[in-house]
DSSP file (Angstrom, degrees, kcal/mol; ACC not computed):
  #  RESIDUE AA STRUCTURE BP1 BP2  ACC     N-H-->O    O-->H-N    N-H-->O    O-->H-N    TCO  KAPPA ALPHA  PHI   PSI    X-CA   Y-CA   Z-CA
    1    1 A M     >        0   0    0      0, 0.0     4,-1.8     0, 0.0     5,-0.1   0.000 360.0 360.0 360.0 -44.2    9.0   12.5  -12.8
    2    2 A L  H  >  +     0   0    0      1,-0.2     4,-2.3     2,-0.2     5,-0.1   0.879 360.0  52.3 -65.5 -38.0    5.5   13.0  -14.0
    3    3 A L  H  > S+     0   0    0      1,-0.2     4,-2.6     2,-0.2    -1,-0.2   0.866 106.8  53.5 -66.2 -35.1    5.0    9.2  -14.6
    4    4 A K  H  > S+     0   0    0      2,-0.2     4,-2.3     1,-0.2    -1,-0.2   0.896 109.0  48.8 -65.0 -40.6    6.2    8.6  -11.0
    5    5 A V  H  X S+     0   0    0     -4,-1.8     4,-2.4     2,-0.2    -2,-0.2   0.912 111.9  49.3 -65.0 -43.1    3.6   11.0   -9.7
    6    6 A A  H  X S+     0   0    0     -4,-2.3     4,-2.6     2,-0.2    -2,-0.2   0.922 111.0  49.5 -61.9 -44.4    0.9    9.2  -11.8
    7    7 A A  H  X S+     0   0    0     -4,-2.6     4,-2.3     1,-0.2    -2,-0.2   0.903 110.8  49.9 -62.3 -41.7    2.0    5.8  -10.5
    8    8 A T  H  X S+     0   0    0     -4,-2.3     4,-2.0     2,-0.2    -1,-0.2   0.910 111.4  48.6 -63.6 -42.5    1.9    7.0   -6.9
    9    9 A T  H  X S+     0   0    0     -4,-2.4     4,-2.1     2,-0.2    -2,-0.2   0.910 110.6  50.8 -64.9 -42.9   -1.6    8.4   -7.4
   10   10 A Y  H  X S+     0   0    0     -4,-2.6     4,-2.4     1,-0.2    -1,-0.2   0.911 109.7  50.9 -60.0 -42.6   -2.8    5.2   -9.0
   11   11 A C  H  X S+     0   0    0     -4,-2.3     4,-2.4     1,-0.2    -1,-0.2   0.879 107.4  53.2 -64.4 -37.2   -1.4    3.2   -6.1
   12   12 A Q  H  X S+     0   0    0     -4,-2.0     4,-0.9     2,-0.2    -1,-0.2   0.908 110.2  47.7 -64.1 -40.9   -3.1    5.5   -3.6
   13   13 A L  H  < S+     0   0    0     -4,-2.1     3,-0.4     1,-0.2     6,-0.3   0.905 111.8  50.8 -63.4 -41.2   -6.4    4.8   -5.4
   14   14 A L  H  < S+     0   0    0     -4,-2.4    -2,-0.2     1,-0.2    -1,-0.2   0.883 111.2  47.4 -64.3 -39.5   -5.7    1.1   -5.5
   15   15 A L  H  < S+     0   0    0     -4,-2.4     2,-0.3    -5,-0.2    -1,-0.2   0.629  88.3 105.9 -78.4 -14.0   -5.0    1.1   -1.7
   16   16 A S    ><  -     0   0    0     -4,-0.9     3,-0.8    -3,-0.4    36,-0.0  -0.503  61.1-153.4 -70.9 128.4   -8.1    3.1   -0.9
   17   17 A S  T 3  S+     0   0    0     -2,-0.3    -1,-0.2     1,-0.2    -4,-0.1   0.632  93.1  65.6 -75.0 -12.1  -10.8    1.0    0.6
   18   18 A K  T 3  S+     0   0    0      2,-0.1     2,-0.2    -5,-0.1    -1,-0.2   0.680  79.0  96.2 -82.9 -18.5  -13.4    3.4   -0.7
   19   19 A S  S <  S-     0   0    0     -3,-0.8     2,-0.1    -6,-0.3    -6,-0.0  -0.527  75.0-130.4 -72.9 135.4  -12.6    2.6   -4.4
   20   20 A D     >  -     0   0    0     -2,-0.2     4,-2.1     1,-0.1     3,-0.2  -0.317  27.1 -98.8 -81.7 173.2  -15.0    0.1   -5.8
   21   21 A N  H  > S+     0   0    0      1,-0.2     4,-2.3     2,-0.2     5,-0.2   0.846 121.0  54.1 -63.1 -37.2  -13.8   -3.0   -7.7
   22   22 A N  H  > S+     0   0    0      2,-0.2     4,-2.1     1,-0.2    -1,-0.2   0.903 108.8  49.4 -64.6 -40.2  -14.3   -1.6  -11.2
   23   23 A V  H  > S+     0   0    0      1,-0.2     4,-2.8     2,-0.2    -2,-0.2   0.922 110.5  50.9 -62.9 -43.9  -12.1    1.4  -10.3
   24   24 A K  H  X S+     0   0    0     -4,-2.1     4,-2.5     1,-0.2    -2,-0.2   0.892 109.1  50.7 -63.0 -39.8   -9.4   -0.9   -8.9
   25   25 A L  H  X S+     0   0    0     -4,-2.3     4,-1.9     2,-0.2    -1,-0.2   0.908 112.1  47.0 -64.6 -40.9   -9.5   -3.0  -12.1
   26   26 A I  H  X S+     0   0    0     -4,-2.1     4,-2.2     2,-0.2    -2,-0.2   0.922 111.9  50.5 -65.0 -44.3   -9.1    0.2  -14.2
   27   27 A V  H  X S+     0   0    0     -4,-2.8     4,-2.7     1,-0.2    -2,-0.2   0.906 109.0  51.8 -60.6 -42.5   -6.3    1.5  -12.0
   28   28 A L  H  X S+     0   0    0     -4,-2.5     4,-2.2     1,-0.2    -1,-0.2   0.882 107.8  52.2 -63.4 -37.9   -4.5   -1.9  -12.3
   29   29 A D  H  X S+     0   0    0     -4,-1.9     4,-1.0     2,-0.2    -1,-0.2   0.922 111.3  47.2 -61.8 -43.2   -4.8   -1.6  -16.1
   30   30 A R  H  X S+     0   0    0     -4,-2.2     4,-0.8     1,-0.2     3,-0.5   0.906 111.2  50.4 -66.0 -41.6   -3.3    1.8  -16.0
   31   31 A L  H >< S+     0   0    0     -4,-2.7     3,-0.8     1,-0.2    -1,-0.2   0.891 107.3  54.9 -62.2 -38.4   -0.5    0.7  -13.7
   32   32 A N  H 3< S+     0   0    0     -4,-2.2    -1,-0.2     1,-0.2    -2,-0.2   0.772 105.4  53.8 -66.1 -25.7    0.2   -2.2  -16.0
   33   33 A E  H 3< S+     0   0    0     -4,-1.0    -1,-0.2    -3,-0.5    -2,-0.2   0.658  90.7  96.6 -82.9 -17.3    0.6    0.3  -18.9
   34   34 A L  S << S-     0   0    0     -4,-0.8     2,-0.1    -3,-0.8     5,-0.0  -0.261  94.5 -75.4 -73.0 161.7    3.2    2.4  -17.1
   35   35 A N    >>  -     0   0    0      1,-0.1     4,-1.9     2,-0.1     3,-0.7  -0.332  37.6-137.5 -57.2 127.9    7.0    2.0  -17.6
   36   36 A R  H 3> S+     0   0    0      1,-0.2     4,-2.1     2,-0.2    -1,-0.1   0.854 101.1  60.9 -59.0 -37.5    8.2   -1.1  -15.8
   37   37 A E  H 34 S+     0   0    0      1,-0.2     4,-0.5     2,-0.2    -1,-0.2   0.866 108.3  43.8 -59.9 -36.5   11.3    0.7  -14.5
   38   38 A I  H X4 S+     0   0    0     -3,-0.7     3,-0.6     1,-0.2    -1,-0.2   0.891 115.1  48.8 -72.6 -40.6    9.1    3.2  -12.7
   39   39 A M  H >< S+     0   0    0     -4,-1.9     3,-2.1     1,-0.2    -2,-0.2   0.727  90.1  78.2 -77.1 -23.0    6.7    0.5  -11.4
   40   40 A V  G >< S+     0   0    0     -4,-2.1     3,-1.2     1,-0.3    -1,-0.2   0.873  92.8  53.8 -55.5 -38.0    9.4   -1.9  -10.0
   41   41 A D  G <  S+     0   0    0     -3,-0.6    -1,-0.3    -4,-0.5     3,-0.3   0.628 106.7  54.2 -70.6 -11.9    9.8    0.3   -7.0
   42   42 A M  G <>  +     0   0    0     -3,-2.1     4,-2.2    -4,-0.2     3,-0.3   0.234  69.3 109.8-108.5  13.2    6.1    0.1   -6.3
   43   43 A V  H <> S+     0   0    0     -3,-1.2     4,-2.6     1,-0.2     5,-0.2   0.868  79.9  51.7 -58.4 -37.3    5.6   -3.6   -6.2
   44   44 A M  H  > S+     0   0    0     -3,-0.3     4,-2.0     2,-0.2    -1,-0.2   0.851 107.6  52.3 -70.3 -33.5    4.9   -3.6   -2.5
   45   45 A D  H  > S+     0   0    0     -3,-0.3     4,-0.7     2,-0.2    -2,-0.2   0.917 111.2  47.6 -64.7 -42.4    2.3   -0.9   -2.9
   46   46 A V  H >< S+     0   0    0     -4,-2.2     3,-1.2     1,-0.2    -2,-0.2   0.946 113.6  46.3 -64.0 -48.4    0.6   -3.0   -5.5
   47   47 A L  H >< S+     0   0    0     -4,-2.6     3,-1.9     1,-0.3     4,-0.3   0.825 102.3  66.2 -64.5 -30.8    0.7   -6.1   -3.4
   48   48 A G  H >< S+     0   0    0     -4,-2.0     3,-1.1     1,-0.3    -1,-0.3   0.748  87.4  69.9 -61.3 -22.7   -0.5   -4.1   -0.4
   49   49 A A  G X< S+     0   0    0     -3,-1.2     3,-1.6    -4,-0.7     4,-0.4   0.633  76.5  82.4 -71.6 -12.9   -3.8   -3.7   -2.2
   50   50 A L  G X  S+     0   0    0     -3,-1.9     3,-0.8     1,-0.3    -1,-0.2   0.859  90.7  50.8 -58.4 -33.8   -4.6   -7.4   -1.7
   51   51 A S  G <  S+     0   0    0     -3,-1.1    -1,-0.3    -4,-0.3    -2,-0.2   0.515  99.3  66.0 -83.7  -3.3   -5.8   -6.6    1.8
   52   52 A T  G <  S+     0   0    0     -3,-1.6     2,-0.3    -4,-0.1    -1,-0.2   0.459 104.2  40.0 -96.9  -0.8   -8.1   -3.8    0.6
   53   53 A T    <   -     0   0    0     -3,-0.8    -1,-0.1    -4,-0.4   -33,-0.0  -0.987  48.6-163.0-145.3 153.9  -10.5   -6.1   -1.4
   54   54 A R        +     0   0    0     -2,-0.3     2,-0.4    -3,-0.0    -1,-0.1   0.365  59.1 117.7-110.5  -0.8  -12.1   -9.5   -1.2
   55   55 A N     >  -     0   0    0      1,-0.2     4,-2.4     2,-0.0     5,-0.2  -0.549  57.5-149.5 -74.3 124.5  -13.0   -9.6   -4.9
   56   56 A Y  H  > S+     0   0    0     -2,-0.4     4,-2.8     1,-0.2     5,-0.2   0.892  94.7  52.4 -61.8 -42.6  -11.2  -12.6   -6.5
   57   57 A D  H  > S+     0   0    0      2,-0.2     4,-2.1     1,-0.2    -1,-0.2   0.895 111.1  46.8 -63.8 -40.3  -10.9  -10.9   -9.9
   58   58 A V  H  > S+     0   0    0      2,-0.2     4,-2.6     1,-0.2    -1,-0.2   0.926 113.1  49.3 -66.7 -44.1   -9.3   -7.8   -8.4
   59   59 A R  H  X S+     0   0    0     -4,-2.4     4,-2.4     2,-0.2    -2,-0.2   0.907 109.9  51.6 -61.7 -41.2   -6.9   -9.9   -6.4
   60   60 A R  H  X S+     0   0    0     -4,-2.8     4,-2.4     1,-0.2    -1,-0.2   0.918 111.6  47.1 -60.5 -44.0   -6.0  -12.0   -9.5
   61   61 A K  H  X S+     0   0    0     -4,-2.1     4,-2.6     2,-0.2     5,-0.2   0.888 109.6  53.7 -66.8 -39.5   -5.2   -8.8  -11.4
   62   62 A I  H  X S+     0   0    0     -4,-2.6     4,-2.7     1,-0.2    -2,-0.2   0.942 111.6  45.2 -58.8 -47.8   -3.2   -7.4   -8.5
   63   63 A I  H  X S+     0   0    0     -4,-2.4     4,-2.7     2,-0.2    -2,-0.2   0.908 111.7  52.3 -64.7 -41.9   -1.1  -10.5   -8.4
   64   64 A D  H  X S+     0   0    0     -4,-2.4     4,-1.1     2,-0.2    -2,-0.2   0.930 113.2  43.9 -59.7 -45.9   -0.7  -10.5  -12.2
   65   65 A V  H  X S+     0   0    0     -4,-2.6     4,-0.6     1,-0.2     3,-0.5   0.929 114.7  49.5 -64.9 -45.0    0.6   -6.9  -12.2
   66   66 A A  H >X S+     0   0    0     -4,-2.7     3,-1.4     1,-0.2     4,-0.6   0.884 104.4  57.9 -64.0 -39.4    2.8   -7.5   -9.2
   67   67 A L  H >< S+     0   0    0     -4,-2.7     3,-0.7     1,-0.3    -1,-0.2   0.824 101.8  56.3 -62.8 -29.5    4.4  -10.6  -10.7
   68   68 A E  H 3< S+     0   0    0     -4,-1.1    -1,-0.3    -3,-0.5    -2,-0.2   0.701 107.5  50.6 -70.7 -18.8    5.5   -8.6  -13.7
   69   69 A L  H << S+     0   0    0     -3,-1.4     2,-0.3    -4,-0.6    -1,-0.2   0.466  80.8 115.4-100.3  -3.5    7.3   -6.2  -11.3
   70   70 A V    <<  +     0   0    0     -3,-0.7   -30,-0.1    -4,-0.6     5,-0.0  -0.513  37.8 170.7 -74.2 131.5    9.3   -8.7   -9.4
   71   71 A T    >>  -     0   0    0     -2,-0.3     4,-1.1   -31,-0.1     3,-0.6  -0.817  51.5 -97.5-128.1 169.1   13.1   -8.5   -9.8
   72   72 A P  T 34 S+     0   0    0      0, 0.0     4,-0.3     0, 0.0     3,-0.1   0.809 123.6  56.8 -58.4 -27.1   15.9  -10.2   -7.9
   73   73 A E  T 34 S+     0   0    0      1,-0.2     4,-0.2     2,-0.1     3,-0.1   0.821 118.3  28.2 -75.0 -30.8   16.2   -7.0   -5.8
   74   74 A N  T <> S+     0   0    0     -3,-0.6     4,-2.2     1,-0.1    -1,-0.2   0.327  89.3 101.8-113.8   7.9   12.6   -7.1   -4.5
   75   75 A I  H  X S+     0   0    0     -4,-1.1     4,-2.6     1,-0.2     5,-0.2   0.892  80.0  53.6 -61.3 -41.3   11.8  -10.8   -4.6
   76   76 A H  H  > S+     0   0    0     -4,-0.3     4,-2.3     1,-0.2    -1,-0.2   0.934 110.6  45.9 -61.4 -47.0   12.3  -11.3   -0.9
   77   77 A E  H  > S+     0   0    0      1,-0.2     4,-2.2     2,-0.2    -1,-0.2   0.904 112.7  51.1 -62.3 -41.6    9.8   -8.5    0.0
   78   78 A A  H  X S+     0   0    0     -4,-2.2     4,-2.3     1,-0.2    -2,-0.2   0.922 110.8  47.5 -63.7 -44.4    7.3   -9.8   -2.5
   79   79 A V  H  X S+     0   0    0     -4,-2.6     4,-2.7     1,-0.2    -1,-0.2   0.909 110.7  52.5 -63.4 -41.8    7.4  -13.4   -1.2
   80   80 A M  H  X S+     0   0    0     -4,-2.3     4,-2.0    -5,-0.2    -1,-0.2   0.910 110.0  48.2 -61.0 -42.3    7.1  -12.1    2.4
   81   81 A M  H  X S+     0   0    0     -4,-2.2     4,-1.7     2,-0.2    -1,-0.2   0.919 112.8  47.9 -65.0 -43.2    4.0  -10.1    1.5
   82   82 A L  H  X S+     0   0    0     -4,-2.3     4,-2.0     1,-0.2    -2,-0.2   0.893 109.9  52.9 -64.8 -39.0    2.4  -13.1   -0.4
   83   83 A E  H  X S+     0   0    0     -4,-2.7     4,-2.4     1,-0.2    -1,-0.2   0.881 105.4  54.5 -64.2 -37.4    3.2  -15.4    2.6
   84   84 A K  H  X S+     0   0    0     -4,-2.0     4,-1.8     1,-0.2    -1,-0.2   0.900 108.2  49.7 -61.7 -39.9    1.4  -13.0    4.9
   85   85 A E  H  X S+     0   0    0     -4,-1.7     4,-1.1     2,-0.2    -1,-0.2   0.884 108.7  52.6 -66.3 -37.8   -1.7  -13.2    2.7
   86   86 A V  H >X S+     0   0    0     -4,-2.0     3,-0.7     1,-0.2     4,-0.7   0.928 107.1  52.2 -62.5 -44.2   -1.5  -17.0    2.8
   87   87 A V  H >X S+     0   0    0     -4,-2.4     3,-1.1     1,-0.3     4,-0.5   0.888 104.7  56.8 -60.0 -39.0   -1.3  -17.0    6.6
   88   88 A K  H 3< S+     0   0    0     -4,-1.8     3,-0.4     1,-0.2    -1,-0.3   0.804 104.3  53.7 -61.6 -28.9   -4.5  -14.8    6.6
   89   89 A T  H X< S+     0   0    0     -4,-1.1     3,-1.1    -3,-0.7    -1,-0.2   0.623  86.6  82.6 -83.7 -12.2   -6.3  -17.4    4.6
   90   90 A K  H << S+     0   0    0     -3,-1.1    -1,-0.2    -4,-0.7    -2,-0.1   0.883  96.9  39.4 -60.8 -39.9   -5.6  -20.3    7.0
   91   91 A S  T 3< S+     0   0    0     -4,-0.5    -1,-0.3    -3,-0.4    -2,-0.1   0.411  98.9 101.9 -91.9   2.9   -8.4  -19.5    9.4
   92   92 A R  S <  S-     0   0    0     -3,-1.1    -3,-0.0     1,-0.1     5,-0.0  -0.361  77.1 -93.1 -87.2 167.2  -10.9  -18.5    6.7
   93   93 A E    >   -     0   0    0     -2,-0.1     3,-1.9     1,-0.1     4,-0.2  -0.045  48.5 -85.2 -72.6 177.4  -13.8  -20.6    5.4
   94   94 A N  G >  S+     0   0    0      1,-0.3     3,-2.0     2,-0.2     4,-0.3   0.744 118.7  71.2 -60.0 -28.4  -13.7  -22.8    2.4
   95   95 A Q  G 3  S+     0   0    0      1,-0.3     3,-0.4     2,-0.1     4,-0.4   0.691  91.2  62.3 -65.1 -15.4  -14.4  -20.1   -0.2
   96   96 A K  G <> S+     0   0    0     -3,-1.9     4,-2.9     1,-0.2    -1,-0.3   0.522  77.5  88.3 -85.8  -6.2  -10.9  -18.7    0.5
   97   97 A K  H <> S+     0   0    0     -3,-2.0     4,-2.5     1,-0.2    -1,-0.2   0.883  86.2  52.2 -60.4 -38.3   -9.3  -21.9   -0.8
   98   98 A K  H  > S+     0   0    0     -3,-0.4     4,-1.9    -4,-0.3    -1,-0.2   0.916 112.2  45.3 -63.9 -43.4   -9.3  -20.5   -4.4
   99   99 A Y  H  > S+     0   0    0     -4,-0.4     4,-2.3     2,-0.2    -2,-0.2   0.914 112.1  51.9 -65.5 -43.7   -7.6  -17.4   -3.2
  100  100 A R  H  X S+     0   0    0     -4,-2.9     4,-2.4     1,-0.2    -2,-0.2   0.911 109.1  50.1 -59.5 -43.9   -5.1  -19.3   -1.1
  101  101 A K  H  X S+     0   0    0     -4,-2.5     4,-2.4     1,-0.2    -1,-0.2   0.901 109.1  52.3 -61.5 -41.5   -4.2  -21.5   -4.1
  102  102 A M  H  X S+     0   0    0     -4,-1.9     4,-2.0     1,-0.2    -1,-0.2   0.910 110.1  48.7 -61.5 -42.7   -3.7  -18.4   -6.3
  103  103 A L  H  X S+     0   0    0     -4,-2.3     4,-2.4     2,-0.2    -2,-0.2   0.915 110.5  49.6 -63.8 -44.2   -1.3  -17.0   -3.6
  104  104 A V  H  X S+     0   0    0     -4,-2.4     4,-2.3     1,-0.2    -1,-0.2   0.907 110.7  50.5 -63.0 -41.3    0.7  -20.2   -3.4
  105  105 A E  H  X S+     0   0    0     -4,-2.4     4,-2.3     1,-0.2    -1,-0.2   0.887 109.6  51.5 -62.7 -38.3    1.0  -20.3   -7.2
  106  106 A A  H  X S+     0   0    0     -4,-2.0     4,-2.9     2,-0.2    -2,-0.2   0.902 108.2  51.2 -65.2 -40.9    2.2  -16.7   -7.2
  107  107 A I  H  X S+     0   0    0     -4,-2.4     4,-2.5     1,-0.2    -2,-0.2   0.921 110.9  48.5 -62.3 -43.3    4.8  -17.5   -4.5
  108  108 A H  H  X S+     0   0    0     -4,-2.3     4,-0.7     2,-0.2    -2,-0.2   0.909 112.7  48.5 -62.6 -41.2    6.0  -20.5   -6.7
  109  109 A S  H >< S+     0   0    0     -4,-2.3     3,-0.8     1,-0.2     4,-0.3   0.923 113.0  46.7 -64.2 -44.9    6.2  -18.2   -9.7
  110  110 A V  H >< S+     0   0    0     -4,-2.9     3,-2.0     1,-0.2    -2,-0.2   0.883 105.5  59.7 -64.8 -39.4    8.0  -15.5   -7.9
  111  111 A S  H 3< S+     0   0    0     -4,-2.5    -1,-0.2     1,-0.3    -2,-0.2   0.692  98.9  59.0 -67.2 -15.9   10.5  -17.9   -6.4
  112  112 A Q  T << S+     0   0    0     -3,-0.8     2,-0.5    -4,-0.7    -1,-0.3   0.537  83.5 101.4 -86.2  -7.7   11.5  -19.0   -9.9
  113  113 A T    <         0   0    0     -3,-2.0   -42,-0.1    -4,-0.3   -38,-0.0  -0.649 360.0 360.0 -77.5 125.9   12.5  -15.4  -10.7
  114  114 A K              0   0    0     -2,-0.5    -1,-0.2   -39,-0.0   -43,-0.1   0.315 360.0 360.0-142.7 360.0   16.3  -14.9  -10.5
């Protein structure tokens, strides 16, 4: 129960637009250390943080943590969230190509989870 509360609090910090990138990286490290069984239910919260930052390193870490939490039960939701992020990058300038490529690779990786 206490770990679930900690995970929820970490996710709230991660989703906060007021948290700076260093805080988000630390929070992601802490989330990654928590019990996977607890975190599986929070994969959508973790992926939701993609829209709260433009920093490539933070986004990379978010995707890395989220990919560890994908299960056959939550794969559809995870792919849908990643696809929404890809759509957001279509109208963006060339600097977003790296992020877009990362998202597409994540979708391919997730789709291999069964």
